[in-house]
C-alpha beads as a LAMMPS data file, in Angstrom:
LAMMPS data file: protein, C-alpha beads

258 atoms
257 bonds

1 atom types
1 bond types

-500.0 500.0 xlo xhi
-500.0 500.0 ylo yhi
-500.0 500.0 zlo zhi

Masses

1 110.0

Atoms # bond

1 1 1 -210.849 381.244 296.137
2 1 1 -212.162 384.280 294.201
3 1 1 -213.379 383.604 290.675
4 1 1 -210.917 384.662 287.973
5 1 1 -212.205 387.288 285.532
6 1 1 -211.176 386.820 281.912
7 1 1 -210.835 389.980 279.823
8 1 1 -213.114 390.079 276.790
9 1 1 -212.279 391.414 273.335
10 1 1 -214.951 392.521 270.852
11 1 1 -214.698 391.668 267.151
12 1 1 -216.888 393.115 264.370
13 1 1 -217.083 391.567 260.891
14 1 1 -219.162 392.142 257.770
15 1 1 -219.118 389.361 255.172
16 1 1 -221.473 390.927 252.615
17 1 1 -220.359 394.549 252.780
18 1 1 -220.492 395.353 249.080
19 1 1 -221.434 394.329 245.543
20 1 1 -218.058 394.890 243.872
21 1 1 -217.139 392.620 240.987
22 1 1 -213.349 392.298 240.524
23 1 1 -212.228 393.252 237.010
24 1 1 -211.304 389.730 235.800
25 1 1 -214.876 388.530 236.420
26 1 1 -216.924 391.415 235.048
27 1 1 -217.865 389.567 231.883
28 1 1 -219.611 386.944 234.044
29 1 1 -221.905 389.641 235.401
30 1 1 -222.470 391.702 232.271
31 1 1 -226.020 393.062 232.311
32 1 1 -226.576 391.946 235.924
33 1 1 -226.306 395.310 237.678
34 1 1 -229.902 395.134 238.891
35 1 1 -229.326 391.705 240.438
36 1 1 -226.059 392.790 242.039
37 1 1 -227.948 395.627 243.709
38 1 1 -230.395 393.238 245.410
39 1 1 -229.980 391.181 248.599
40 1 1 -228.442 388.454 246.457
41 1 1 -225.487 390.685 245.647
42 1 1 -224.828 392.191 249.065
43 1 1 -226.276 393.263 252.430
44 1 1 -227.203 396.958 252.089
45 1 1 -226.547 398.916 255.260
46 1 1 -224.562 396.192 256.992
47 1 1 -221.192 397.900 256.566
48 1 1 -222.507 401.272 257.742
49 1 1 -223.731 399.674 260.967
50 1 1 -220.559 397.603 261.357
51 1 1 -218.372 400.686 261.072
52 1 1 -220.411 402.529 263.678
53 1 1 -220.312 399.573 266.074
54 1 1 -216.553 399.247 265.650
55 1 1 -216.048 402.952 266.288
56 1 1 -218.404 403.019 269.290
57 1 1 -216.543 400.168 270.998
58 1 1 -213.043 400.802 269.639
59 1 1 -213.162 397.292 268.153
60 1 1 -211.410 395.813 265.107
61 1 1 -213.522 395.551 261.972
62 1 1 -212.937 393.099 259.130
63 1 1 -215.060 393.329 256.004
64 1 1 -215.096 392.462 252.333
65 1 1 -216.881 394.401 249.595
66 1 1 -216.661 391.654 246.962
67 1 1 -220.134 390.535 245.919
68 1 1 -221.381 387.300 247.417
69 1 1 -222.381 386.272 243.881
70 1 1 -218.703 385.740 243.095
71 1 1 -218.074 383.809 246.312
72 1 1 -219.986 383.906 249.576
73 1 1 -217.607 384.820 252.372
74 1 1 -220.173 383.694 254.935
75 1 1 -220.120 380.084 253.726
76 1 1 -217.615 377.339 254.394
77 1 1 -215.435 375.752 251.739
78 1 1 -217.435 372.818 250.414
79 1 1 -220.824 374.446 251.030
80 1 1 -223.217 374.168 248.057
81 1 1 -223.917 377.878 248.581
82 1 1 -220.289 378.995 248.359
83 1 1 -220.605 379.808 244.648
84 1 1 -223.575 381.281 242.778
85 1 1 -224.971 380.233 239.434
86 1 1 -222.455 382.618 237.857
87 1 1 -219.378 380.871 239.241
88 1 1 -220.253 377.328 240.317
89 1 1 -219.731 375.991 236.787
90 1 1 -216.287 377.551 236.319
91 1 1 -213.340 375.143 236.024
92 1 1 -211.929 373.948 239.330
93 1 1 -208.735 375.937 238.826
94 1 1 -210.717 379.146 238.321
95 1 1 -212.755 378.489 241.478
96 1 1 -209.580 377.829 243.459
97 1 1 -208.205 381.158 242.247
98 1 1 -211.345 382.924 243.482
99 1 1 -210.866 381.303 246.883
100 1 1 -207.225 382.400 247.026
101 1 1 -207.854 385.987 245.940
102 1 1 -211.329 386.831 247.255
103 1 1 -212.179 384.453 250.114
104 1 1 -209.041 383.698 252.101
105 1 1 -207.962 387.385 252.266
106 1 1 -211.102 387.979 254.347
107 1 1 -211.159 384.738 256.345
108 1 1 -207.496 384.223 257.217
109 1 1 -206.888 387.560 259.005
110 1 1 -210.002 386.971 261.120
111 1 1 -208.940 383.440 262.048
112 1 1 -205.464 384.718 262.908
113 1 1 -206.820 387.584 265.039
114 1 1 -209.056 385.157 266.921
115 1 1 -206.169 382.727 267.517
116 1 1 -203.853 385.503 268.725
117 1 1 -206.483 387.048 270.978
118 1 1 -207.338 383.722 272.595
119 1 1 -203.627 382.904 272.977
120 1 1 -203.271 386.178 274.906
121 1 1 -205.813 384.848 277.395
122 1 1 -208.801 386.904 276.309
123 1 1 -212.365 385.805 275.585
124 1 1 -213.996 386.953 272.330
125 1 1 -217.444 388.334 271.579
126 1 1 -217.909 388.422 267.810
127 1 1 -220.732 390.401 266.164
128 1 1 -221.219 389.740 262.440
129 1 1 -223.233 392.534 260.795
130 1 1 -225.820 391.506 258.183
131 1 1 -229.108 392.724 256.724
132 1 1 -232.038 390.896 255.144
133 1 1 -234.577 391.637 252.441
134 1 1 -238.079 392.471 253.734
135 1 1 -239.632 389.931 251.370
136 1 1 -238.271 386.680 249.975
137 1 1 -240.049 384.449 247.453
138 1 1 -243.320 386.386 248.003
139 1 1 -243.121 385.821 251.778
140 1 1 -242.971 388.944 253.945
141 1 1 -240.436 388.685 256.770
142 1 1 -242.002 389.365 260.173
143 1 1 -239.097 391.010 261.995
144 1 1 -237.241 394.290 262.129
145 1 1 -234.137 392.841 263.779
146 1 1 -233.009 389.242 264.094
147 1 1 -230.437 387.886 266.561
148 1 1 -228.789 384.690 265.348
149 1 1 -226.957 382.456 267.822
150 1 1 -226.481 378.852 268.858
151 1 1 -228.991 378.135 271.663
152 1 1 -226.660 375.461 273.053
153 1 1 -223.993 378.049 273.879
154 1 1 -224.874 379.818 277.097
155 1 1 -222.783 382.933 276.486
156 1 1 -224.552 383.620 273.199
157 1 1 -227.974 383.143 274.783
158 1 1 -227.160 385.476 277.669
159 1 1 -225.845 388.321 275.513
160 1 1 -228.813 388.089 273.142
161 1 1 -231.204 388.042 276.111
162 1 1 -229.693 391.264 277.438
163 1 1 -229.461 392.891 274.013
164 1 1 -233.086 392.132 273.144
165 1 1 -234.330 393.289 276.557
166 1 1 -232.448 396.569 276.261
167 1 1 -233.538 397.217 272.676
168 1 1 -237.140 396.375 273.542
169 1 1 -236.987 398.953 276.335
170 1 1 -235.599 401.607 273.970
171 1 1 -237.803 400.792 270.987
172 1 1 -240.849 398.763 272.119
173 1 1 -242.459 399.021 268.678
174 1 1 -239.712 397.004 266.979
175 1 1 -240.335 393.383 266.050
176 1 1 -237.393 391.474 267.529
177 1 1 -236.871 387.790 266.842
178 1 1 -234.345 385.129 267.760
179 1 1 -232.755 382.944 265.075
180 1 1 -234.788 384.611 262.345
181 1 1 -234.868 384.941 259.375
182 1 1 -232.159 382.250 259.509
183 1 1 -231.001 379.738 262.084
184 1 1 -228.020 380.885 264.100
185 1 1 -226.389 377.452 264.090
186 1 1 -226.404 377.088 260.299
187 1 1 -223.272 377.431 258.163
188 1 1 -221.475 380.751 258.386
189 1 1 -218.385 382.436 259.805
190 1 1 -219.708 382.223 263.370
191 1 1 -220.522 378.553 262.830
192 1 1 -216.970 377.918 261.638
193 1 1 -215.418 379.705 264.602
194 1 1 -217.643 377.786 267.022
195 1 1 -216.250 374.581 265.557
196 1 1 -212.725 375.780 266.274
197 1 1 -213.178 377.314 269.719
198 1 1 -215.170 376.317 272.826
199 1 1 -218.130 378.271 274.154
200 1 1 -216.308 379.597 277.216
201 1 1 -213.882 381.630 275.074
202 1 1 -215.799 382.356 271.853
203 1 1 -219.254 383.948 271.524
204 1 1 -220.568 384.508 267.999
205 1 1 -223.726 386.450 267.133
206 1 1 -225.026 387.392 263.701
207 1 1 -227.053 390.587 263.745
208 1 1 -229.675 390.797 260.979
209 1 1 -231.396 394.142 260.284
210 1 1 -234.370 394.514 257.950
211 1 1 -233.323 396.352 254.802
212 1 1 -236.579 398.324 254.923
213 1 1 -234.777 400.708 257.293
214 1 1 -231.921 401.117 254.821
215 1 1 -234.368 401.835 252.009
216 1 1 -236.227 404.369 254.140
217 1 1 -232.973 406.152 254.907
218 1 1 -233.005 409.390 256.868
219 1 1 -234.217 409.377 260.470
220 1 1 -235.584 405.776 260.564
221 1 1 -232.241 404.320 259.453
222 1 1 -230.184 406.598 261.686
223 1 1 -232.438 405.941 264.678
224 1 1 -232.315 402.149 264.499
225 1 1 -228.525 402.150 264.212
226 1 1 -228.282 404.370 267.288
227 1 1 -230.708 402.148 269.217
228 1 1 -228.831 398.996 268.257
229 1 1 -225.544 400.441 269.464
230 1 1 -226.998 401.812 272.701
231 1 1 -228.706 398.505 273.499
232 1 1 -225.562 396.619 272.497
233 1 1 -223.626 398.720 275.009
234 1 1 -226.035 397.646 277.759
235 1 1 -225.834 393.998 276.655
236 1 1 -222.026 393.996 276.710
237 1 1 -221.526 395.931 279.921
238 1 1 -220.952 392.745 281.909
239 1 1 -218.501 391.531 279.226
240 1 1 -216.728 394.834 278.572
241 1 1 -216.750 396.878 281.797
242 1 1 -215.298 399.891 279.976
243 1 1 -218.223 400.311 277.588
244 1 1 -219.453 403.395 279.416
245 1 1 -216.321 405.367 278.477
246 1 1 -216.056 407.531 275.399
247 1 1 -214.638 405.602 272.436
248 1 1 -211.193 406.363 271.099
249 1 1 -210.655 407.292 267.470
250 1 1 -208.277 404.466 266.549
251 1 1 -208.927 403.462 262.924
252 1 1 -210.802 400.199 262.441
253 1 1 -208.992 397.200 260.993
254 1 1 -210.181 395.887 257.647
255 1 1 -209.299 393.291 255.082
256 1 1 -207.510 394.331 251.936
257 1 1 -209.570 394.922 248.811
258 1 1 -208.527 392.578 246.040

Bonds

1 1 1 2
2 1 2 3
3 1 3 4
4 1 4 5
5 1 5 6
6 1 6 7
7 1 7 8
8 1 8 9
9 1 9 10
10 1 10 11
11 1 11 12
12 1 12 13
13 1 13 14
14 1 14 15
15 1 15 16
16 1 16 17
17 1 17 18
18 1 18 19
19 1 19 20
20 1 20 21
21 1 21 22
22 1 22 23
23 1 23 24
24 1 24 25
25 1 25 26
26 1 26 27
27 1 27 28
28 1 28 29
29 1 29 30
30 1 30 31
31 1 31 32
32 1 32 33
33 1 33 34
34 1 34 35
35 1 35 36
36 1 36 37
37 1 37 38
38 1 38 39
39 1 39 40
40 1 40 41
41 1 41 42
42 1 42 43
43 1 43 44
44 1 44 45
45 1 45 46
46 1 46 47
47 1 47 48
48 1 48 49
49 1 49 50
50 1 50 51
51 1 51 52
52 1 52 53
53 1 53 54
54 1 54 55
55 1 55 56
56 1 56 57
57 1 57 58
58 1 58 59
59 1 59 60
60 1 60 61
61 1 61 62
62 1 62 63
63 1 63 64
64 1 64 65
65 1 65 66
66 1 66 67
67 1 67 68
68 1 68 69
69 1 69 70
70 1 70 71
71 1 71 72
72 1 72 73
73 1 73 74
74 1 74 75
75 1 75 76
76 1 76 77
77 1 77 78
78 1 78 79
79 1 79 80
80 1 80 81
81 1 81 82
82 1 82 83
83 1 83 84
84 1 84 85
85 1 85 86
86 1 86 87
87 1 87 88
88 1 88 89
89 1 89 90
90 1 90 91
91 1 91 92
92 1 92 93
93 1 93 94
94 1 94 95
95 1 95 96
96 1 96 97
97 1 97 98
98 1 98 99
99 1 99 100
100 1 100 101
101 1 101 102
102 1 102 103
103 1 103 104
104 1 104 105
105 1 105 106
106 1 106 107
107 1 107 108
108 1 108 109
109 1 109 110
110 1 110 111
111 1 111 112
112 1 112 113
113 1 113 114
114 1 114 115
115 1 115 116
116 1 116 117
117 1 117 118
118 1 118 119
119 1 119 120
120 1 120 121
121 1 121 122
122 1 122 123
123 1 123 124
124 1 124 125
125 1 125 126
126 1 126 127
127 1 127 128
128 1 128 129
129 1 129 130
130 1 130 131
131 1 131 132
132 1 132 133
133 1 133 134
134 1 134 135
135 1 135 136
136 1 136 137
137 1 137 138
138 1 138 139
139 1 139 140
140 1 140 141
141 1 141 142
142 1 142 143
143 1 143 144
144 1 144 145
145 1 145 146
146 1 146 147
147 1 147 148
148 1 148 149
149 1 149 150
150 1 150 151
151 1 151 152
152 1 152 153
153 1 153 154
154 1 154 155
155 1 155 156
156 1 156 157
157 1 157 158
158 1 158 159
159 1 159 160
160 1 160 161
161 1 161 162
162 1 162 163
163 1 163 164
164 1 164 165
165 1 165 166
166 1 166 167
167 1 167 168
168 1 168 169
169 1 169 170
170 1 170 171
171 1 171 172
172 1 172 173
173 1 173 174
174 1 174 175
175 1 175 176
176 1 176 177
177 1 177 178
178 1 178 179
179 1 179 180
180 1 180 181
181 1 181 182
182 1 182 183
183 1 183 184
184 1 184 185
185 1 185 186
186 1 186 187
187 1 187 188
188 1 188 189
189 1 189 190
190 1 190 191
191 1 191 192
192 1 192 193
193 1 193 194
194 1 194 195
195 1 195 196
196 1 196 197
197 1 197 198
198 1 198 199
199 1 199 200
200 1 200 201
201 1 201 202
202 1 202 203
203 1 203 204
204 1 204 205
205 1 205 206
206 1 206 207
207 1 207 208
208 1 208 209
209 1 209 210
210 1 210 211
211 1 211 212
212 1 212 213
213 1 213 214
214 1 214 215
215 1 215 216
216 1 216 217
217 1 217 218
218 1 218 219
219 1 219 220
220 1 220 221
221 1 221 222
222 1 222 223
223 1 223 224
224 1 224 225
225 1 225 226
226 1 226 227
227 1 227 228
228 1 228 229
229 1 229 230
230 1 230 231
231 1 231 232
232 1 232 233
233 1 233 234
234 1 234 235
235 1 235 236
236 1 236 237
237 1 237 238
238 1 238 239
239 1 239 240
240 1 240 241
241 1 241 242
242 1 242 243
243 1 243 244
244 1 244 245
245 1 245 246
246 1 246 247
247 1 247 248
248 1 248 249
249 1 249 250
250 1 250 251
251 1 251 252
252 1 252 253
253 1 253 254
254 1 254 255
255 1 255 256
256 1 256 257
257 1 257 258
Protein backbone atom coordinates (compact mmCIF):
# COMPACT_ATOMS: atom_id res chain seq x y z
CA UNK A 1 0.00 0.00 0.00
CA UNK A 2 1.27 3.55 -0.68
CA UNK A 3 2.68 5.42 2.30
CA UNK A 4 0.30 8.01 3.75
CA UNK A 5 1.59 11.60 3.72
CA UNK A 6 0.75 13.68 6.78
CA UNK A 7 0.37 17.42 6.23
CA UNK A 8 2.78 19.53 8.27
CA UNK A 9 2.05 22.84 9.99
CA UNK A 10 4.79 25.32 10.91
CA UNK A 11 4.75 27.17 14.24
CA UNK A 12 7.00 30.11 15.19
CA UNK A 13 7.43 31.30 18.79
CA UNK A 14 9.62 33.82 20.58
CA UNK A 15 9.82 33.50 24.37
CA UNK A 16 12.22 36.38 25.06
CA UNK A 17 10.94 38.95 22.59
CA UNK A 18 11.22 42.03 24.78
CA UNK A 19 12.37 43.64 28.02
CA UNK A 20 9.05 45.18 29.10
CA UNK A 21 8.37 45.43 32.82
CA UNK A 22 4.62 45.49 33.62
CA UNK A 23 3.63 48.56 35.65
CA UNK A 24 2.92 46.75 38.96
CA UNK A 25 6.50 45.45 39.08
CA UNK A 26 8.49 48.51 38.03
CA UNK A 27 9.66 49.27 41.55
CA UNK A 28 11.41 45.87 41.59
CA UNK A 29 13.52 46.97 38.64
CA UNK A 30 14.14 50.59 39.54
CA UNK A 31 17.62 51.58 38.37
CA UNK A 32 18.05 48.33 36.41
CA UNK A 33 17.56 49.65 32.88
CA UNK A 34 21.09 48.71 31.87
CA UNK A 35 20.60 45.13 33.05
CA UNK A 36 17.21 44.86 31.35
CA UNK A 37 18.90 45.84 28.09
CA UNK A 38 21.36 42.93 28.28
CA UNK A 39 20.89 39.27 27.32
CA UNK A 40 19.57 38.68 30.83
CA UNK A 41 16.57 40.87 30.12
CA UNK A 42 15.68 39.70 26.63
CA UNK A 43 16.92 38.24 23.33
CA UNK A 44 17.70 41.21 21.05
CA UNK A 45 16.81 40.54 17.43
CA UNK A 46 14.87 37.35 18.10
CA UNK A 47 11.45 38.90 17.49
CA UNK A 48 12.56 40.61 14.28
CA UNK A 49 13.70 37.27 12.88
CA UNK A 50 10.61 35.47 14.18
CA UNK A 51 8.30 37.94 12.47
CA UNK A 52 10.13 37.57 9.18
CA UNK A 53 10.05 33.77 9.39
CA UNK A 54 6.34 33.80 10.16
CA UNK A 55 5.64 36.12 7.24
CA UNK A 56 7.85 34.16 4.82
CA UNK A 57 6.03 30.90 5.58
CA UNK A 58 2.58 32.28 6.39
CA UNK A 59 2.92 30.67 9.83
CA UNK A 60 1.38 31.62 13.19
CA UNK A 61 3.65 33.53 15.55
CA UNK A 62 3.30 33.61 19.33
CA UNK A 63 5.56 35.88 21.36
CA UNK A 64 5.81 37.70 24.65
CA UNK A 65 7.63 40.97 25.27
CA UNK A 66 7.65 40.70 29.07
CA UNK A 67 11.22 40.58 30.37
CA UNK A 68 12.53 37.17 31.34
CA UNK A 69 13.74 38.78 34.58
CA UNK A 70 10.13 38.91 35.76
CA UNK A 71 9.44 35.32 34.71
CA UNK A 72 11.19 33.21 32.10
CA UNK A 73 8.64 32.01 29.58
CA UNK A 74 11.13 29.45 28.27
CA UNK A 75 11.30 27.59 31.58
CA UNK A 76 8.88 25.10 33.08
CA UNK A 77 6.90 25.70 36.25
CA UNK A 78 9.09 24.41 39.07
CA UNK A 79 12.37 25.21 37.30
CA UNK A 80 14.91 27.00 39.54
CA UNK A 81 15.42 29.40 36.62
CA UNK A 82 11.76 30.38 36.27
CA UNK A 83 12.22 33.47 38.45
CA UNK A 84 15.20 35.82 38.66
CA UNK A 85 16.80 37.29 41.75
CA UNK A 86 14.26 40.11 41.48
CA UNK A 87 11.20 37.88 41.83
CA UNK A 88 12.18 34.53 43.34
CA UNK A 89 11.88 35.91 46.88
CA UNK A 90 8.40 37.38 46.41
CA UNK A 91 5.58 35.78 48.43
CA UNK A 92 4.07 32.68 46.87
CA UNK A 93 0.82 34.49 46.12
CA UNK A 94 2.68 37.21 44.22
CA UNK A 95 4.59 34.61 42.19
CA UNK A 96 1.36 32.79 41.37
CA UNK A 97 -0.10 36.07 40.13
CA UNK A 98 2.89 36.55 37.83
CA UNK A 99 2.33 33.07 36.43
CA UNK A 100 -1.36 33.78 35.82
CA UNK A 101 -0.84 37.18 34.18
CA UNK A 102 2.53 36.92 32.42
CA UNK A 103 3.35 33.24 31.84
CA UNK A 104 0.16 31.35 31.08
CA UNK A 105 -1.09 33.97 28.56
CA UNK A 106 1.92 33.02 26.42
CA UNK A 107 2.03 29.27 27.10
CA UNK A 108 -1.65 28.30 27.04
CA UNK A 109 -2.49 29.58 23.52
CA UNK A 110 0.55 27.73 22.15
CA UNK A 111 -0.40 24.48 23.89
CA UNK A 112 -3.96 24.85 22.62
CA UNK A 113 -2.84 25.55 19.04
CA UNK A 114 -0.59 22.49 19.13
CA UNK A 115 -3.39 20.29 20.50
CA UNK A 116 -5.88 21.53 17.89
CA UNK A 117 -3.43 21.17 15.02
CA UNK A 118 -2.51 17.62 16.00
CA UNK A 119 -6.19 16.75 16.50
CA UNK A 120 -6.78 17.89 12.90
CA UNK A 121 -4.30 15.24 11.79
CA UNK A 122 -1.36 17.49 11.02
CA UNK A 123 2.28 17.17 12.07
CA UNK A 124 4.01 20.20 13.60
CA UNK A 125 7.42 21.73 13.01
CA UNK A 126 8.06 24.33 15.72
CA UNK A 127 10.87 26.90 15.43
CA UNK A 128 11.56 28.91 18.60
CA UNK A 129 13.52 32.09 17.82
CA UNK A 130 16.27 33.08 20.27
CA UNK A 131 19.57 34.96 20.33
CA UNK A 132 22.65 34.67 22.53
CA UNK A 133 25.28 37.03 23.87
CA UNK A 134 28.67 36.79 22.13
CA UNK A 135 30.45 36.49 25.48
CA UNK A 136 29.30 35.01 28.78
CA UNK A 137 31.29 35.05 32.02
CA UNK A 138 34.44 36.12 30.11
CA UNK A 139 34.09 33.17 27.71
CA UNK A 140 33.70 34.04 24.02
CA UNK A 141 31.05 31.95 22.27
CA UNK A 142 32.42 30.17 19.19
CA UNK A 143 29.37 30.17 16.93
CA UNK A 144 27.36 32.51 14.75
CA UNK A 145 24.25 30.32 14.70
CA UNK A 146 23.27 27.44 16.95
CA UNK A 147 20.65 24.78 16.20
CA UNK A 148 19.20 23.22 19.34
CA UNK A 149 17.35 19.90 19.12
CA UNK A 150 16.99 16.53 20.79
CA UNK A 151 19.39 14.12 19.03
CA UNK A 152 17.12 11.20 19.94
CA UNK A 153 14.30 12.57 17.77
CA UNK A 154 14.95 11.72 14.15
CA UNK A 155 12.76 14.44 12.65
CA UNK A 156 14.65 17.16 14.51
CA UNK A 157 18.01 15.74 13.44
CA UNK A 158 16.96 15.54 9.79
CA UNK A 159 15.62 19.09 9.57
CA UNK A 160 18.71 20.52 11.29
CA UNK A 161 20.96 18.49 8.97
CA UNK A 162 19.24 19.99 5.93
CA UNK A 163 19.10 23.49 7.39
CA UNK A 164 22.79 23.52 8.31
CA UNK A 165 23.82 22.09 4.93
CA UNK A 166 21.82 24.72 3.07
CA UNK A 167 23.05 27.60 5.22
CA UNK A 168 26.64 26.40 4.92
CA UNK A 169 26.24 26.44 1.13
CA UNK A 170 24.85 29.99 1.20
CA UNK A 171 27.22 31.39 3.81
CA UNK A 172 30.30 29.13 4.13
CA UNK A 173 32.06 31.63 6.40
CA UNK A 174 29.48 31.27 9.19
CA UNK A 175 30.31 29.21 12.26
CA UNK A 176 27.38 26.80 12.63
CA UNK A 177 27.06 24.53 15.64
CA UNK A 178 24.61 21.93 16.90
CA UNK A 179 23.25 22.11 20.45
CA UNK A 180 25.33 25.18 21.23
CA UNK A 181 25.53 27.42 23.20
CA UNK A 182 22.94 25.33 25.08
CA UNK A 183 21.78 21.74 24.93
CA UNK A 184 18.66 21.23 22.86
CA UNK A 185 17.18 18.69 25.27
CA UNK A 186 17.39 20.96 28.31
CA UNK A 187 14.35 22.65 29.87
CA UNK A 188 12.40 24.96 27.60
CA UNK A 189 9.17 25.25 25.62
CA UNK A 190 10.34 22.71 23.04
CA UNK A 191 11.34 20.35 25.84
CA UNK A 192 7.87 20.67 27.37
CA UNK A 193 6.11 20.01 24.08
CA UNK A 194 8.30 16.96 23.43
CA UNK A 195 7.12 15.57 26.75
CA UNK A 196 3.51 15.97 25.64
CA UNK A 197 3.74 14.80 22.04
CA UNK A 198 5.62 11.98 20.28
CA UNK A 199 8.43 12.54 17.80
CA UNK A 200 6.41 11.47 14.76
CA UNK A 201 4.00 14.41 15.14
CA UNK A 202 6.03 17.11 16.92
CA UNK A 203 9.43 18.52 15.87
CA UNK A 204 10.88 21.30 18.02
CA UNK A 205 13.99 23.32 17.16
CA UNK A 206 15.40 26.33 18.99
CA UNK A 207 17.28 28.67 16.69
CA UNK A 208 20.02 30.68 18.43
CA UNK A 209 21.62 33.63 16.60
CA UNK A 210 24.68 35.47 17.88
CA UNK A 211 23.71 38.95 19.05
CA UNK A 212 26.86 40.33 17.43
CA UNK A 213 24.85 40.51 14.20
CA UNK A 214 22.10 42.47 15.94
CA UNK A 215 24.64 44.89 17.38
CA UNK A 216 26.29 45.34 13.99
CA UNK A 217 22.92 46.15 12.44
CA UNK A 218 22.72 47.23 8.82
CA UNK A 219 23.76 44.81 6.08
CA UNK A 220 25.28 42.08 8.33
CA UNK A 221 22.06 41.74 10.35
CA UNK A 222 19.80 41.93 7.30
CA UNK A 223 21.94 39.44 5.38
CA UNK A 224 21.99 36.74 8.06
CA UNK A 225 18.22 36.93 8.51
CA UNK A 226 17.74 36.52 4.77
CA UNK A 227 20.17 33.58 4.67
CA UNK A 228 18.48 31.88 7.61
CA UNK A 229 15.08 32.14 5.96
CA UNK A 230 16.32 30.99 2.55
CA UNK A 231 18.13 28.00 4.06
CA UNK A 232 15.12 27.27 6.27
CA UNK A 233 12.98 27.14 3.13
CA UNK A 234 15.30 24.51 1.66
CA UNK A 235 15.31 22.54 4.93
CA UNK A 236 11.51 22.50 5.13
CA UNK A 237 10.77 21.78 1.49
CA UNK A 238 10.25 18.08 2.19
CA UNK A 239 7.98 18.98 5.15
CA UNK A 240 6.10 21.87 3.53
CA UNK A 241 5.88 21.22 -0.22
CA UNK A 242 4.38 24.67 -0.80
CA UNK A 243 7.40 26.59 0.50
CA UNK A 244 8.40 27.65 -2.99
CA UNK A 245 5.23 29.74 -3.42
CA UNK A 246 5.02 33.41 -2.57
CA UNK A 247 3.83 33.97 1.01
CA UNK A 248 0.42 35.42 1.71
CA UNK A 249 0.01 38.55 3.81
CA UNK A 250 -2.19 37.07 6.53
CA UNK A 251 -1.33 38.75 9.85
CA UNK A 252 0.71 36.66 12.27
CA UNK A 253 -0.90 35.40 15.46
CA UNK A 254 0.50 36.67 18.74
CA UNK A 255 -0.15 36.47 22.43
CA UNK A 256 -1.83 39.34 24.18
CA UNK A 257 0.35 41.88 25.97
CA UNK A 258 -0.46 42.00 29.66
